[in-house]
DONU-620814 format. One line per 10 residues: their letters; for each residue x, y, z of N, C-alpha, C. Coordinates in steps of 0.001 Angstrom, whole numbers. Each point is the difference from the previous one (the first is absolute). Layout:
# DONU-620814
a) X Y Z X Y Z X Y Z | ...
# end
This chain:
# DONU-620814
maemvpdllt) 62372 57578 42075 270 -1374 -250 -20 -866 -1587 | -582 1185 -1281 -235 -436 -1182 1061 -587 -703 | 1506 895 1273 1442 -1343 -1058 -368 -1426 458 | -348 -342 817 132 -1378 133 -574 -674 -1103 | -573 -189 -437 -822 -544 -1224 990 -371 -792 | 811 1056 -1150 949 245 -852 1189 -1216 562 | -104 642 1366 1701 -1325 383 -391 -1151 307 | -854 -121 288 -747 -1568 288 171 -476 -1618 | -441 503 -745 153 -769 -1267 1282 -343 -275 | 751 615 174 1927 469 -643 521 -1337 1073
fidrsptpyh) -427 -380 1360 538 -569 870 -283 -1892 -595 | -1099 332 -14 -610 -1073 -1199 377 -722 -1190 | 538 1181 -1371 368 -423 -982 1617 -312 142 | 573 1064 1465 1444 -823 138 78 -1417 352 | -1410 -481 466 151 -1225 1217 -255 -1068 -698 | 172 -887 -540 -512 -1185 -922 245 -899 793 | 622 -334 959 552 -1428 637 14 916 1103 | 155 -817 1469 415 254 1165 1021 655 637 | 1556 -456 -1270 981 46 44 -87 1536 -426 | -406 459 -986 209 1370 -949 -1214 957 1503
avaeavaris) -956 -493 786 -786 972 540 1095 229 1363 | 650 -920 482 851 247 854 1056 844 -232 | 314 83 -1000 1565 237 -780 -845 1907 32 | -1187 187 -548 -612 1761 -100 -130 127 1218 | -815 -756 869 122 590 1705 1033 570 530 | 1195 -1293 -303 1241 513 293 445 2039 -608 | -31 -348 -1029 251 1108 -772 -663 1442 441 | -1178 -462 571 -1085 1463 492 1034 136 1684 | -211 -1314 551 623 435 1700 1134 280 254 | 1012 -744 -1241 1106 1250 -285 -144 1260 -50
aagfepvset) -87 672 -1003 -488 1198 -468 -419 753 1666 | -556 -844 928 -562 843 1001 1095 -6 1324 | 919 -842 -229 1156 -204 1041 79 -1020 559 | -525 -1246 -466 33 -1249 842 944 -382 -827 | 1007 -1294 891 1220 -277 -303 32 -1932 -390 | 561 -482 -166 -143 -1416 -236 1176 -713 1401 | -891 -1179 782 701 -288 941 154 -1544 -597 | 883 -553 1017 574 -1456 -252 -667 -549 907 | -1033 -1305 -449 -11 -1151 952 1057 -553 914 | 751 15 -904 1303 -317 792 1219 816 976
alwdfgpgkc) -836 1200 -441 831 1012 1253 -409 53 1378 | 194 98 926 47 633 1507 -831 1006 -244 | -1372 252 596 -287 1242 -395 -225 655 1955 | -1 1501 -167 268 645 1263 -319 1166 -748 | -1342 45 419 -838 1225 -1123 -238 1063 1539 | 38 1208 -584 -494 1397 886 -1281 867 -683 | -417 751 650 -1647 373 -249 844 1414 -1487 | -1067 -732 -430 -245 1018 -1649 101 -1329 -1078 | 910 -623 474 568 -1265 -656 -868 -275 -1718 | 533 -84 -946 -1117 193 -1300 753 -1255 -877
gyvirgdgsl) -790 -1738 -9 943 -645 -510 -979 -1038 -170 | 572 -649 -1350 -770 -1133 -444 552 -1661 -693 | -732 -1017 65 1012 -1308 -61 -942 -756 -823 | 554 -491 -1295 -310 -856 -821 26 -1313 32 | -1131 -614 -115 356 -1906 408 -753 -423 -1238 | 822 -829 -1193 -414 -728 -1157 -339 822 -528 | -86 1571 -131 130 483 -1130 -1656 444 -242 | -758 -1102 262 -1089 948 -262 -623 157 1328 | 435 243 1481 -908 570 1193 1450 1083 592 | -1041 1143 748 1064 901 -171 -501 915 1720
aafqvgmssp) 590 48 810 -195 512 1551 437 1521 -148 | -482 912 345 847 1360 -107 -892 485 1346 | 1384 974 1078 -1021 411 785 958 1460 566 | -875 558 1326 670 1104 -145 14 89 2010 | 1492 -2 692 -243 -410 1017 -409 1151 1201 | -940 -624 617 -528 1453 1196 1051 1024 431 | -576 834 916 729 330 772 -16 -223 1089 | -870 -1001 419 248 -1133 1589 11 -988 -132 | 377 -879 359 479 -1517 225 -998 -865 -1057 | -349 -916 -459 -600 -675 -137 -1286 -1071 1129
aeagfrilga) 1061 -82 900 -921 -739 1027 -788 1402 836 | 387 1046 38 -629 1250 611 -1412 195 -1166 | 362 16 -1103 -1207 750 -670 -387 -1199 -1192 | 448 -734 -850 -522 -930 -481 -61 88 -1990 | -428 -460 -177 682 -53 -1583 -2067 682 -621 | 368 289 -690 -900 547 -1405 -15 -811 -1195 | -68 -1270 -290 -232 -413 -942 -789 -229 -1393 | 109 324 -830 -269 -500 -1202 -59 -1242 -989 | -636 -641 -269 -28 -1007 -817 -899 -514 -1063 | 810 -189 -1445 -299 -280 -1368 447 -1210 -632
htdspnlrlk) -479 -194 -990 1046 -643 -921 340 78 -1611 | 542 -615 -574 644 286 -1043 -262 -699 -1091 | -80 -1148 166 -375 -1106 -835 -1532 380 -698 | -475 -381 -1144 -1383 -223 -157 -173 -1148 -1055 | -840 -852 -710 -861 -1063 -578 612 223 -1198 | 785 -682 -239 876 121 -1643 -113 -1420 -318 | 946 -390 -1315 612 -807 -809 1405 27 67 | 786 -1086 606 1475 -762 76 181 -964 -838 | 1135 628 -279 919 -1030 -414 767 -1311 349 | -564 -716 -223 821 -1335 -293 1526 -501 -186
pdpdvsahgy) 636 -222 1244 1431 -321 -175 431 -135 -1323 | -649 -1307 -886 747 -63 -1610 -1692 397 -404 | -147 1492 -348 -1206 486 -622 -272 -825 -1361 | 1392 -340 -1035 -510 390 -1429 -398 -1696 -587 | -917 890 -711 -874 -921 -637 -376 -95 -1646 | 130 -1044 -440 132 295 -1471 -1374 -690 -387 | -797 533 -576 -1007 -654 -646 -791 690 -854 | -789 -1151 -985 -522 335 -1664 708 1755 -610 | 1135 -257 200 785 1701 -966 -271 353 816 | 294 389 1169 -307 973 1403 819 -296 633
rqlavepygg) 731 1222 371 760 -170 1661 -564 965 829 | -466 -1418 1482 -807 729 927 1103 -124 1658 | -723 469 810 587 295 1435 -451 -666 487 | 455 -950 1082 -897 -755 796 -369 321 1441 | -679 447 407 -578 977 1122 -439 -1063 1283 | -564 611 1339 -936 -457 753 -725 1217 860 | -1233 255 185 -544 1117 613 332 -245 1587 | 242 1259 89 567 815 1494 -1567 469 539 | 188 -756 1442 -1322 800 319 -1132 -238 -629 | -1342 523 554 -1221 -271 -69 -67 1050 -1830
vllhtwldrd) 445 -517 -961 -225 688 -1307 -1246 -574 -660 | -833 1512 -630 -688 293 -814 137 -598 -1002 | 179 -1109 -511 1308 -253 -1229 -604 12 -1568 | -1353 156 182 -1330 530 -1882 837 1550 756 | 550 936 339 2 1050 -337 1839 993 -525 | 246 -1683 -76 1678 290 -398 83 -421 -1571 | -1103 -110 -596 -392 -1100 -1274 -154 1616 -893 | 901 39 -1327 99 1024 -685 188 1081 207 | 1415 311 1259 428 1103 -72 1221 -73 -205 | 313 1289 62 1747 662 -696 877 -512 1691
lsmagrvavq) 477 -1187 -336 864 -544 2020 1830 747 -430 | 623 179 545 927 -422 62 534 -540 722 | 1573 -74 682 181 -701 1433 1291 621 629 | -100 -248 1260 1205 620 825 103 -1320 1373 | 936 990 794 352 -1049 1041 1608 538 312 | 588 -1358 603 1387 14 328 696 -1393 -1057 | 1137 286 -205 1009 -1018 -386 1168 -437 649 | -103 -1118 911 1616 -620 704 1037 -187 -1371 | 1551 1066 -175 430 -653 -636 1320 -291 270 | 781 -995 -265 1674 -147 156 861 897 -853
tgsgvqttli) 672 677 1222 1041 1137 -569 1249 -435 926 | 1193 579 -312 1209 -211 340 39 348 1372 | -895 772 767 161 183 1704 -1222 -628 153 | -703 -1250 -603 -1100 -440 839 -1321 -65 -633 | -898 -295 733 -1031 66 -508 -655 1120 246 | -399 887 -1034 -927 1529 -295 -1523 -403 228 | -167 840 231 -1795 128 6 -601 1279 -904 | -297 370 -543 -395 1144 -1258 -1173 -310 -343 | -712 1248 521 -2003 435 -393 384 56 -2000 | -1253 -318 167 133 514 -1948 -1400 217 -367
dfarpllrip) -159 487 -878 -1680 383 -645 134 291 -1130 | -666 -895 -945 -60 -147 -1695 -158 1642 -204 | -1657 527 411 -186 1235 408 -791 394 -1852 | -195 -1587 -656 -1002 529 -1356 -959 -1409 -106 | -1115 -199 -674 -519 -690 -256 851 -991 -533 | 270 -1579 411 629 -1012 -1066 -1051 -919 511 | -662 -77 620 -774 -1925 272 -2026 894 -208 | -549 -1236 -400 -1326 -469 -47 -850 -649 366 | -460 -609 189 -1364 -938 700 -697 233 -797 | -202 -374 -1313 -1337 3 -1107 -1316 -670 430
nlaihlfrei) -1456 297 42 -885 -517 24 73 -844 -627 | -965 -649 -148 -499 -1224 -1275 -1303 863 -339 | -274 -301 -1650 -699 690 -1038 -1251 -481 -36 | -1040 666 247 -1785 -266 459 76 -893 -830 | 291 -98 -1276 -921 -1187 -1335 1017 -1710 381 | 1052 346 1274 428 -1228 446 -597 -717 826 | -964 1224 1016 180 -585 1098 -1661 447 457 | -685 141 -1161 -1494 504 559 -779 -356 923 | 591 -1171 708 -621 -230 1390 193 689 640 | 722 569 311 12 1067 810 -749 1489 500
rekglkldaq) -847 -423 -841 -1728 1675 439 -564 -1074 514 | -223 -1499 616 -822 -1272 988 1352 -72 760 | 915 -312 -201 506 -1037 1332 1673 1433 487 | -49 1199 -370 818 895 648 1248 -739 -494 | 758 934 961 1633 -388 -447 735 -665 1232 | 164 -974 -274 887 -798 965 1256 122 -338 | 1234 393 401 1094 -174 -194 845 -925 789 | 701 -1129 -401 859 -673 390 1615 600 -480 | 449 365 2130 1152 686 179 1347 -271 -579 | -51 -1645 -668 1335 -560 -828 209 -65 -1209
khvvpvvgle) -1343 -138 -237 -404 21 -1992 -80 1264 -741 | -1114 978 910 -625 865 -845 445 1617 209 | 1242 -157 1128 663 1257 376 1392 15 -139 | 343 -517 -1093 1838 271 -686 -184 1142 -953 | 885 393 770 -255 2067 -1077 1082 -739 -1036 | 9 409 -1443 794 251 -1117 987 744 56 | 766 40 266 1448 991 -473 897 132 -1388 | -250 -1039 -873 329 577 -1044 -409 -1260 -1035 | 152 -379 -1546 238 -1181 -450 1112 -1041 224 | -284 -1427 -423 1474 -768 1184 969 40 -1081
sappvrella) 396 1417 -181 1225 -335 -797 784 1719 1308 | -847 743 558 38 252 1184 1203 299 1163 | 1144 593 1029 626 -1159 225 -347 -271 1394 | 720 -599 769 -417 -782 1397 -104 900 1153 | -754 134 978 -292 1047 1012 1727 92 230 | 957 -423 449 1355 425 574 546 833 -1092 | -74 -379 -1323 994 828 -1336 -935 1520 -71 | -1407 -388 596 -968 1733 -315 513 374 1340 | 88 -627 1392 385 844 601 1622 770 317 | 699 -819 -625 1625 28 341 344 1464 -1493
telraqglvn) -1412 -103 -1006 453 975 -799 -911 1120 851 | -885 190 551 -757 1213 620 1175 488 1295 | 443 -721 201 632 540 1219 1441 785 -844 | 539 -522 -817 1073 613 -448 -769 1792 -823 | -768 -348 -135 -745 1062 -805 -502 1081 560 | -468 -451 972 -76 1135 1145 1411 -71 813 | 1165 -236 -147 1145 456 660 77 -512 1710 | -777 -1215 156 -87 -309 1386 1027 -1537 -121 | 152 -1008 -492 853 -955 -195 340 -298 -1271 | 1422 -114 223 453 -883 -1892 566 -1404 509
aspeqllsfd) -929 -694 269 -17 -1476 297 -638 -568 -943 | 882 -1300 -481 -713 -1051 -1202 -1917 -657 657 | -464 -316 -815 -1029 -743 669 475 -1250 1157 | 1291 -417 -71 284 -1438 705 324 588 1416 | -84 1467 288 828 509 721 -1511 137 1262 | -729 349 -991 -1630 205 594 -532 -1112 906 | -3 -322 1270 -661 -805 838 -549 -263 490 | -974 804 -9 -1294 -457 112 -493 1855 352 | -1401 -195 -440 -893 610 486 -1195 601 269 | -900 1290 1041 -1200 193 613 -336 1146 -1827
lmlydtqpss) -916 -953 -572 -940 1294 -901 -1486 -512 -340 | -360 672 -183 -1385 555 107 -835 1164 -953 | -788 -854 -246 -679 1045 -1141 -1059 1079 231 | 130 870 -616 -1045 1145 433 -278 905 -1118 | -1561 538 257 -288 1008 -1214 649 1038 -421 | 423 261 -951 681 1387 -382 -959 974 -547 | -1192 249 259 -552 1032 -17 -202 1019 1039 | 284 1483 -451 675 601 1478 -1277 184 965 | 250 178 1438 -1443 1181 918 -182 379 -523 | -1673 733 148 -653 931 -416 -1044 176 869
vigsrgefis) -697 1161 -383 -1014 920 912 -1108 -163 -567 | -1430 -510 -285 -526 -354 -585 -1446 671 826 | -889 -218 -986 -1668 483 632 -382 1572 -419 | -850 195 -474 -568 1248 -551 483 1195 1179 | 97 -94 832 844 1305 1104 1260 -494 355 | 616 -1192 -483 1778 -719 742 -867 -668 906 | -449 -371 522 -799 -693 1736 664 -1246 -301 | 629 -508 -770 714 -1828 176 1209 405 -472 | 611 -1016 1248 1794 -442 -1070 -467 -1490 -895 | 526 127 -804 227 -1270 -947 1476 -510 -119
aprldnlass) 144 -1010 958 1641 -604 391 509 -1425 -58 | 539 -534 -25 758 -1271 55 570 251 1964 | -265 -1470 152 483 -27 1616 -159 1305 654 | -1667 442 -94 -122 910 756 -53 -619 1688 | -415 -1325 505 -88 -964 957 1796 -656 -192 | 951 637 959 -122 1002 874 748 816 -134 | 1156 369 -1243 535 1376 3 -1105 911 243 | -650 490 -733 -1018 1019 1172 171 30 1005 | 188 -799 1750 249 239 1128 1273 82 -13 | 844 -898 -545 1793 359 -18 30 1326 -238
haaiaslira) -385 659 -861 173 961 28 -387 1072 814 | -1003 -240 279 -1192 964 1109 1353 -84 1391 | 261 -1093 84 484 -407 1426 1883 929 -168 | 633 141 -1436 1307 744 -149 -657 1316 11 | -426 296 -682 -704 1472 207 -297 599 1097 | -907 -682 759 39 299 1398 789 -1 932 | 1312 -612 -281 1057 -33 807 899 1364 -360 | 463 -323 -1052 774 1672 -571 -577 795 659 | -1636 866 -339 -551 689 307 194 417 1905 | 11 -1078 690 -24 22 1604 818 219 251
qsegavpftr) 1817 -931 -1210 1307 803 686 262 1615 195 | -752 295 -1448 634 1814 -184 -906 1028 1031 | -1013 -779 365 -847 625 1231 678 580 1299 | 1156 -1322 326 704 378 975 -19 -1661 1050 | 371 96 942 120 -1361 392 -774 -126 1581 | -386 -938 -145 -1028 -886 1302 560 -263 1508 | -302 -572 481 639 -761 1458 178 -1578 -928 | -800 -528 -645 -412 -1423 59 470 -332 -1152 | 791 -916 -838 534 -469 -1268 -1140 -151 -1015 | 173 671 -936 -874 -264 -1434 924 -1430 -830
vavlydheev) -828 -821 -975 344 -733 -224 -1098 -721 -827 | 824 169 -1250 -965 -799 -1285 941 -800 -594 | -991 -1260 261 -20 -1051 -911 -437 -606 -1283 | 853 -890 -1091 -1252 -344 -1100 1000 -1110 -350 | -1160 -1112 617 308 -1509 -481 76 -386 -1648 | 645 -1115 -228 -494 -463 -712 -218 -2048 645 | -1045 -80 -1537 -636 -1503 140 -1487 147 976 | -180 1273 -122 -1766 20 612 -993 -874 -523 | 87 87 -1579 -384 -586 -1239 -137 -1605 960 | 874 -605 357 -61 -1608 -215 415 -105 1459
gsrsaqgaag) -590 508 844 190 -401 1359 737 479 820 | 901 454 -40 1676 1078 876 341 -1117 294 | 504 -1099 -539 551 -587 1177 1503 -236 -1600 | 961 745 777 1527 168 -646 667 535 816 | 1372 -136 233 866 897 378 -393 1897 -79 | -626 -40 -720 -423 1759 -168 -1247 70 -239 | -813 -610 477 -1945 88 672 -141 613 1295 | -1049 -77 65 -499 803 1076 -318 -1442 1244 | -96 -1298 -675 263 -1092 914 1244 -493 536 | 1021 1100 -695 1455 -465 656 321 957 766
tflvdildri) 1223 371 477 421 738 811 652 1430 -317 | -376 -13 -1283 457 1863 -304 -19 922 1037 | -1196 204 112 -584 1183 641 772 -250 1258 | -559 -743 872 489 -401 1447 1574 296 177 | 812 -1070 -1165 1628 743 934 412 1013 -691 | -1006 1383 -1044 398 865 361 -556 903 1305 | -1230 -11 272 -423 618 1407 816 -331 866 | 452 -1058 325 610 -536 928 1225 893 113 | 662 -593 -1058 1572 857 -493 52 1155 437 | -1319 1579 -122 -96 1042 31 249 -166 1470
atgykggepq) -1136 -947 26 -360 698 2317 1364 -158 798 | 633 -1314 -894 851 -331 1233 1160 961 -473 | 461 402 -766 718 550 -609 53 1421 254 | -968 462 472 -216 1925 186 974 -105 1047 | 1216 791 -160 620 796 1039 706 -1114 1191 | 292 -1319 -402 615 -722 404 -1148 -1707 577 | -1221 497 -85 -1322 -1063 -137 173 452 1810 | -1532 -376 277 -880 -46 1274 -216 -1542 657 | -399 -220 890 -816 -947 522 -1005 -390 -954 | -459 -1405 -116 -1276 -305 -656 -278 883 -774
ampraaaasr) 913 443 -998 -751 953 -1142 -766 225 -644 | -27 -1324 -533 -1260 -482 -1478 -704 -296 560 | -508 7 1511 -1171 -981 656 -796 1286 433 | 728 706 778 -684 1780 -328 -266 370 -500 | 832 -45 -1262 -251 1193 -1042 -1226 -483 -1251 | -381 -1474 935 -1226 -786 -1239 -1139 959 648 | -199 -492 1125 -867 710 1001 -306 1530 -348 | 1252 838 -441 -746 1480 -244 -84 283 -1366 | 290 -1358 -951 111 355 -1301 -1147 469 -885 | -723 22 -1015 -1440 -565 -1057 859 -34 -1137
misvdmahav) -1273 -692 -593 255 -462 -1240 -1269 295 -1105 | 538 -317 -1453 -721 874 -667 41 -1111 -1199 | -875 -890 -283 75 -956 -1092 -729 730 -1420 | 1251 675 -979 -963 591 -1296 -570 -774 -1301 | -865 -917 -338 -512 -543 -1295 -1058 455 -179 | 136 12 -1019 -1355 282 -1203 -1770 -907 598 | -775 670 -235 -1079 -374 348 -1199 36 -973 | -881 -733 -130 -1087 -592 -908 -645 736 148 | -574 1093 -1358 -1070 1064 111 -785 -701 -601 | -1612 -117 538 -928 -468 -783 339 280 -1630
hpnypdrhes) -747 -1130 -272 -320 -262 -1532 -1031 679 -807 | 22 777 -961 -1519 559 9 -897 -998 -1048 | 632 -819 -394 -728 -1701 -660 -272 -973 913 | 1267 -65 1518 -438 -1378 560 -292 764 1964 | -1079 905 -571 352 318 1813 -584 -1140 594 | -699 -837 -142 -430 -1223 998 1367 -297 -95 | 1268 -36 -78 816 -1365 483 1035 1448 1582 | -933 1263 111 456 789 1551 -1241 -836 1006 | 1129 526 1117 -1441 -450 1425 -904 1356 -249 | -922 458 552 -1052 763 -23 507 709 584
ghhpivgrgp) 110 1509 98 481 913 1197 1328 -6 42 | 926 -726 -1074 1271 745 27 144 -179 -1878 | 54 1439 -690 702 -141 -1103 394 781 -525 | 1478 -343 94 1407 1389 351 -502 460 -2003 | 114 1345 109 -116 481 -1438 1156 1161 -414 | 154 -315 -869 1693 912 -525 -593 1183 -383 | 1114 710 692 -123 1044 86 -62 927 1259 | -879 -996 835 -510 445 1460 1119 -260 1371 | 1186 -85 -481 1360 230 1088 97 -1778 371 | 836 -96 915 357 -1174 1016 -736 -1107 591
vikfnsnqsy) -77 -1113 -169 -615 -1486 144 961 -413 1591 | -954 -267 831 798 -924 777 -839 -795 591 | 645 -1646 -688 -272 -1077 -286 32 -1003 1540 | -1021 -950 170 -407 -520 999 -428 -1507 -473 | 406 -612 871 -407 -1714 90 247 -567 1540 | -1171 -941 338 141 -246 1343 1132 -941 -18 | 120 -1164 -1295 834 -915 113 1480 471 -355 | 274 1234 160 1352 495 468 505 -124 -1742 | -305 -38 -1347 310 289 -502 773 1314 -470 | -1034 779 878 740 1957 -31 489 -136 1344
atdaetaglf) 915 426 360 884 313 1303 -1430 1190 828 | -873 683 -595 -519 955 483 -1126 -97 1345 | -26 374 1203 -1155 -90 556 -158 1570 724 | -1166 -111 941 -285 1452 432 994 638 469 | 755 -422 495 872 1402 843 642 736 -1283 | 660 -1059 -995 779 182 -1203 -331 815 -937 | -1624 -523 -155 -1185 1069 -1319 0 1260 353 | 86 484 2002 -655 962 526 1444 729 -71 | 583 -392 23 1673 776 -278 -25 901 -986 | -292 -1224 -1309 181 296 -1604 -1173 850 50
salcqsqgit) -824 -154 186 -1049 831 140 104 1471 104 | 65 751 1494 553 765 254 1102 749 -545 | 846 -611 -672 1299 566 -807 -451 211 -1615 | -1358 -574 -474 -717 521 -831 -586 1503 110 | -577 219 1538 -1062 1079 -214 1558 804 177 | 1146 86 634 483 710 351 -49 1051 -1132 | 438 -851 -1087 -109 802 -1898 -1292 452 -177 | -972 -265 343 -1181 49 -982 -802 -801 -134 | 463 -1405 -32 -239 -1329 -794 -902 -799 1169 | -1102 -666 -1206 -880 -1069 772 210 -1211 -1015
pqqfvtrsdl) 583 -757 1297 525 -1620 -932 -1427 -700 -211 | 224 -1002 -766 -815 -535 -624 -125 -1455 324 | -473 -1401 106 158 -1124 1333 -179 -883 -1376 | 584 -1243 50 -387 -1396 -699 590 -1263 778 | -1021 -625 -445 -17 -1291 903 -535 -1011 -1319 | 705 -1063 108 -479 -1033 -1093 -1302 -892 587 | -1179 121 -1382 -1122 -1064 217 747 -1410 1012 | -1170 -89 986 425 -1070 795 24 -1315 -982 | -738 -168 -1072 6 -1296 -1289 1205 106 -928 | 648 951 454 610 222 -1402 1907 -206 1062
acgstigplm) 816 -690 -642 1252 330 694 779 425 -341 | 692 1130 1259 568 1192 227 1415 391 -215 | 755 728 -889 1385 221 -157 799 289 1089 | 1100 -103 212 810 121 1081 774 1205 -384 | 1027 473 1095 1623 817 -542 500 -449 860 | 1147 952 150 1389 112 917 -577 184 1374 | -902 399 -194 -362 1072 2226 378 -1316 860 | -1325 -942 -544 380 -1015 1281 1249 -775 123 | 512 -533 -974 2075 54 -445 516 945 1386 | 36 1042 -394 656 860 438 -175 666 1867
asqtgirtad) -1579 -382 67 -203 96 1413 99 -856 778 | 304 -1634 -434 -71 -1030 516 1424 148 365 | 702 255 -1331 1785 5 556 320 873 643 | -219 1415 348 129 481 812 -551 938 1307 | -1357 -1098 170 -643 409 836 -577 1319 152 | -11 1041 -1392 -895 1228 239 -561 -423 -204 | -1559 1641 243 -771 148 -28 -255 1060 -1773 | -770 -968 -696 -374 140 -1660 -852 586 -829 | 57 565 -392 -1679 297 -997 220 -848 -1845 | -518 -503 -265 -24 148 -1850 -1036 1111 49
vgnpmlamhs) 625 477 -1373 -592 1224 -473 215 -252 -1535 | -481 865 -1203 522 376 -1014 -599 675 -657 | -295 350 -1327 -878 422 -1222 -838 -274 -564 | -1009 54 -311 -1156 -1017 -724 417 -73 -1576 | 25 -1130 -199 63 378 -2126 -548 -1532 -329 | -126 255 -1406 -469 -997 -700 791 -1175 -450 | -708 -1159 -833 866 -1070 -555 1285 5 786 | 578 -653 730 576 -180 579 794 -1769 -91 | 1109 381 -35 666 -1630 -291 -14 -57 -1514 | -828 1375 -1116 326 -33 -1455 1201 527 -518
cremagsedv) 326 -438 -811 1249 799 -749 -27 1364 -79 | -1308 920 -297 -489 1328 219 -919 375 1458 | 573 536 738 -699 311 980 -516 1520 -128 | -1513 150 893 -652 1146 462 -142 884 991 | 297 1092 25 200 179 1447 -466 1675 -247 | -352 1341 1430 -358 1066 -233 1266 1109 347 | -486 1163 -1221 1317 684 72 -221 1073 1729 | -1068 -66 127 -247 394 1340 74 88 1631 | 481 -1651 -577 795 -641 777 1247 -204 1080 | 929 1126 -1453 1220 -682 361 648 811 1042
gpmvdvltaf) -644 1775 -69 527 547 1088 -443 -273 1442 | -1455 -286 -204 -206 -43 1276 303 -1088 979 | 1017 -1209 -532 597 -1145 811 1268 517 385 | 479 743 -1157 1331 797 261 -175 1016 1602 | -824 484 63 -519 1069 979 525 -556 1170 | -1024 -1554 -94 -420 -201 1132 1015 -837 595 | 658 -1013 -780 986 -787 367 1723 1381 715 | -4 1339 -834 699 496 639 -41 515 1018 | -1897 375 754 28 421 1571 283 -1073 1072 | 294 -1073 -729 29 -1267 602 1521 -261 1026
yneg) 325 70 -2007 1641 553 591 765 1413 1015 | -1342 413 146 239 1635 536 -1251 -17 1433 | -528 -375 30 -1026 143 1434 83 -1724 526 | 270 -1397 -905 -66 -1067 952 -1114 -326 95
# end
């Protein structure tokens, strides 16, 4: 499984935004024979059907219908998310100040703001364009260094040594895009769209946009023996990649009685409260339509299917930090390079319980892997995942797991090279063994 590491790095570098992550995932599953399915169509699927649905450009559900009815055999579902904390343009972002052209941004999610300083940044996302046939949305990626948020020189800020760095998101994290004569953002976008052969439109035809900044430094393998991955958006593109890679591999290994599903959500980092987020109806809609549309449907198909189903929420986990070991619960120190982590929280920030932890542990054992365990210290707040949301929406037994990493929510994060393949092995076993 050594080939999984460069494949993951390629996936990340091609996915600067959730929209690009979905596009990259679709390219991969399409090559494996998965076909687009419209949410407005009437679904009537038979065994072996491989399809996918995109909602809001940033969320994707892909599935392979099983050889038995979902009402009888249930689903095996992997969930992950496509979004990461970053900086996103405001609707009217053009700022001119003291001879510079800048772009107003707002933090998205729990951003470690200081990690975005002094980096060569680019911009990507989607643009809504008025055309002769209506409003068209197109993806765009400038794919080159374009912006920078410069630090203040220490000569002008000597107190940083005693007081530390405190950033005001409104005043101190405004990227420079050029001198004051530089074009405004809509003119910049129109020029880039034409240059890339995407859309020939004037700045006035660009109605709106969802644009976000990203670090242009390519993902890489680092460490004295290549032990680590250094990359942006590992949380949670590494898990999205694992889910898609496992689905493709399992599909190639043959059909099973139950229906395999991979769902990648947008907006996890901001609470999942959207039409395409995990707090919405996306997964429930997909599962219900597959269950009721299987060979014309069966009575009470979805509740029966849910009772026979299992689900794994895959999101990156906190590895113990060598400089801050006291931030971890004693006896629960996940280590990079030592395999998947099962995440627990009694207050249901994670969906794992004894049953689902046992099922995942058994899958790990079948692959010769010993899972690690994580629980937050009782005096620290616990993060959350899509796991509890998916479980409460569907009534399906769920485990929360993930690979260990450092620098979570940084502009550039760090994980283990040796953890990539084992997670794909375990998730593939989940799709094959249940």
